[in-house]
C-alpha positions as CSV (number, residue, x, y, z in Angstrom):
1,X,13.6,-8.5,-6.1
2,X,10.7,-10.6,-4.7
3,X,7.7,-11.3,-7.0
4,X,5.4,-9.1,-5.0
5,X,7.9,-6.2,-5.2
6,X,8.1,-6.6,-9.0
7,X,4.3,-6.6,-9.2
8,X,3.9,-3.5,-7.0
9,X,6.6,-1.7,-8.9
10,X,4.8,-2.4,-12.2
11,X,1.6,-1.2,-10.8
12,X,3.2,1.9,-9.4
13,X,4.8,2.8,-12.8
14,X,1.5,2.2,-14.6
15,X,-0.2,4.3,-12.0
16,X,2.3,7.1,-12.5
17,X,1.4,7.0,-16.2
18,X,-2.2,7.6,-15.3
19,X,-3.6,4.1,-15.4
20,X,-6.6,4.3,-13.0
21,X,-7.1,0.5,-12.9
22,X,-3.4,0.0,-11.9
23,X,-3.7,2.7,-9.3
24,X,-6.7,1.0,-7.7
25,X,-4.9,-2.4,-7.9
26,X,-1.8,-0.9,-6.3
27,X,-3.8,0.6,-3.4
28,X,-5.7,-2.7,-3.0
29,X,-2.6,-4.8,-2.8
30,X,-0.8,-2.4,-0.5
31,X,-3.9,-2.4,1.8
32,X,-3.9,-6.2,2.0
33,X,-0.2,-6.3,2.9
34,X,-0.5,-3.5,5.4
35,X,-3.6,-5.0,7.0
36,X,-1.9,-8.3,7.6
37,X,1.2,-6.6,8.9
38,X,-0.7,-4.3,11.3
39,X,-3.0,-7.0,12.5
40,X,-0.1,-9.3,13.4
41,X,1.8,-6.6,15.2
42,X,-1.2,-5.2,17.1
43,X,-2.4,-8.6,18.1
44,X,0.9,-9.2,19.8
45,X,0.3,-6.3,22.1
46,X,-3.4,-7.0,22.7
47,X,-4.9,-4.5,20.3
48,X,-7.8,-5.3,18.0
49,X,-8.4,-5.4,14.2
50,X,-10.2,-2.1,14.3
51,X,-7.0,-0.3,15.2
52,X,-5.2,-2.1,12.4
53,X,-7.8,-1.0,9.9
54,X,-7.4,2.7,11.0
55,X,-3.7,2.4,10.4
56,X,-4.2,0.9,7.0
57,X,-6.6,3.6,6.0
58,X,-4.1,6.3,7.1
59,X,-1.2,4.8,5.3
60,X,-3.0,4.2,2.1
61,X,-4.5,7.7,2.1
62,X,-1.0,9.1,2.7
63,X,0.4,7.1,-0.2
64,X,-2.5,8.1,-2.4
65,X,-2.2,11.8,-1.7
66,X,1.4,12.5,-1.0
67,X,3.9,9.9,-2.1
68,X,2.8,8.6,-5.6
69,X,3.3,12.0,-7.4
70,X,6.8,12.3,-6.0
71,X,8.2,8.9,-6.7
72,X,11.0,8.8,-9.2
73,X,11.0,6.3,-12.0
74,X,14.7,5.4,-11.4
75,X,14.0,3.6,-8.2
């Protein structure tokens, strides 16, 4: 497992335990990674950074609201 994956997993587990600082850190790190990914992909098809930011916000909101409570610790 890559270093960033280990870090994200640790933050996710701490977040699931109710650690608010870890939850914020998790969403921040995910936002940065998603932003870089979307900007690169969208730039390749002539789209701007504003669209990338919209996608980042949608993804992070979905993770925050829907996915974190349902993640199993065994993963």
